[in-house]
C-alpha positions as MATLAB code, in Angstrom:
seq = 'MASKIGACATTLFANHLDLSHGGLLLAVPSLLACGLLRYISRFEQVTGYYTATHVFISLIFLILLRINKLERSGSIPSGELGRCMGLDRIPEVKTLRSRIANFCKTTDVKEWASQLSGDWMKVDDRLEGVLYIDGY';
ca = [
      -8.997  -58.326  -25.620;
     -11.721  -58.194  -23.012;
     -15.103  -57.582  -23.796;
     -16.759  -54.446  -22.541;
     -18.802  -54.561  -19.541;
     -21.661  -52.129  -18.807;
     -20.182  -50.802  -15.630;
     -16.895  -50.353  -14.051;
     -16.043  -50.604  -10.530;
     -16.641  -47.321   -8.759;
     -13.660  -45.917   -6.545;
     -15.329  -44.648   -3.451;
     -13.502  -43.832   -0.263;
     -15.230  -43.972    3.009;
     -14.102  -43.429    6.534;
     -12.599  -46.707    8.394;
     -11.233  -47.319   11.569;
      -8.305  -49.623   12.023;
      -7.911  -50.351    8.319;
      -5.474  -53.045    7.938;
      -2.796  -52.070    5.466;
      -3.894  -48.559    5.376;
      -0.227  -47.436    5.559;
       0.147  -48.310    1.848;
      -1.615  -44.859    1.304;
       1.192  -43.120    2.409;
       3.164  -44.470   -0.620;
       0.753  -43.471   -3.586;
       1.586  -39.582   -3.697;
       5.183  -40.750   -4.065;
       4.521  -43.507   -6.759;
       2.200  -40.811   -8.513;
       5.015  -38.218   -8.415;
       7.340  -41.055  -10.168;
       4.842  -41.285  -12.808;
       3.207  -44.480  -12.249;
      -0.039  -43.610  -13.759;
       1.373  -41.049  -16.091;
       0.842  -43.278  -19.368;
      -1.793  -45.349  -18.207;
      -3.945  -44.220  -21.109;
      -1.802  -46.887  -23.138;
      -3.542  -49.641  -21.174;
      -7.390  -48.522  -20.890;
      -8.122  -50.020  -24.376;
      -8.505  -53.235  -22.584;
     -11.921  -52.939  -20.666;
     -13.415  -54.685  -17.847;
     -14.955  -54.488  -14.397;
     -11.691  -53.109  -12.951;
      -9.992  -50.123  -14.988;
      -6.068  -50.113  -15.761;
      -5.823  -47.748  -12.637;
      -7.274  -50.389  -10.204;
      -5.196  -53.051  -11.778;
      -2.009  -50.945  -11.368;
      -2.688  -49.931   -7.826;
      -3.651  -53.530   -7.058;
      -0.310  -54.879   -8.241;
       1.571  -52.032   -6.825;
       0.047  -52.585   -3.204;
       0.795  -56.196   -3.489;
       4.344  -55.386   -4.283;
       4.732  -52.944   -1.532;
       3.286  -55.931    0.912;
       6.193  -58.032   -0.571;
       3.607  -60.213   -2.272;
       6.025  -61.477   -4.878;
       3.582  -64.058   -6.704;
      -0.047  -63.621   -7.667;
      -0.856  -66.709   -5.881;
      -0.015  -65.343   -2.369;
      -2.280  -62.632   -2.595;
      -4.750  -64.950   -1.101;
      -3.212  -64.506    2.349;
      -4.312  -60.971    2.457;
      -7.858  -60.134    3.136;
      -8.997  -58.819   -0.203;
     -11.510  -56.636    1.279;
      -9.245  -54.879    3.532;
      -6.982  -53.997    0.591;
      -9.679  -53.127   -1.746;
     -10.856  -50.593    0.830;
      -7.499  -48.818    0.812;
      -8.402  -48.314   -2.739;
     -11.794  -47.266   -2.316;
     -13.200  -50.515   -3.613;
     -14.851  -53.458   -1.920;
     -12.059  -55.575   -2.900;
      -9.173  -55.769   -4.998;
      -9.309  -57.940   -8.348;
      -8.875  -62.104   -8.052;
      -5.647  -63.504   -9.124;
      -7.470  -64.967  -12.249;
      -8.763  -61.279  -13.055;
      -5.268  -59.735  -12.719;
      -3.523  -62.340  -14.607;
      -6.117  -61.945  -17.356;
      -5.697  -58.330  -17.456;
      -1.844  -58.364  -17.175;
      -2.065  -60.760  -20.521;
      -4.415  -58.651  -22.116;
      -2.223  -55.420  -21.453;
       0.685  -57.294  -22.910;
      -1.208  -58.195  -26.104;
      -2.503  -54.834  -26.945;
       0.388  -52.672  -25.646;
       3.992  -52.066  -26.395;
       4.935  -52.580  -22.906;
       8.629  -52.536  -23.632;
       8.070  -48.633  -25.226;
       5.907  -47.885  -22.070;
       8.787  -48.975  -19.935;
      11.037  -47.056  -22.030;
       9.256  -43.847  -21.991;
       8.715  -43.885  -18.444;
      12.372  -44.551  -17.695;
      13.410  -41.903  -20.249;
      11.070  -39.316  -17.934;
      13.111  -40.814  -14.905;
      16.255  -40.101  -16.315;
      15.254  -36.315  -17.458;
      14.844  -35.452  -13.930;
      18.291  -35.699  -12.918;
      21.315  -36.543  -15.340;
      23.435  -37.889  -12.418;
      20.775  -40.858  -12.284;
      21.432  -41.930  -15.630;
      24.438  -44.192  -15.110;
      22.802  -45.453  -11.793;
      19.515  -46.344  -13.770;
      21.672  -48.028  -16.685;
      23.595  -50.249  -14.204;
      20.840  -51.021  -12.130;
      18.934  -52.250  -15.129;
      15.776  -50.372  -14.887;
];
């Protein structure tokens, strides 16, 4: 488990003109409505400079940008993407890998995924077959 650090990164949004990848912010309300951060408290026992929320949002932004390997995140200016999250930069690849590993060690990720999937299936019974067939 990561050791406690005195202070966490502070989320602070500021006015920006011509922010690269600012359109990612349009996806955030939908992701939150789907429960992206609903059970985030399971992961908050792993502490560090970046909170579990920062890590999740960073990963989601990379996925939305079709970055399918963490190593490829270096092709995107970390400062620009960080400003979309209210930070000065997103976590580095090494930090993301470490946090993901710690999440997996300290949290039952399968149980978390199962609980989130169960929530999605409760929303509309007609989706149950689709969600099972697709494997999510």
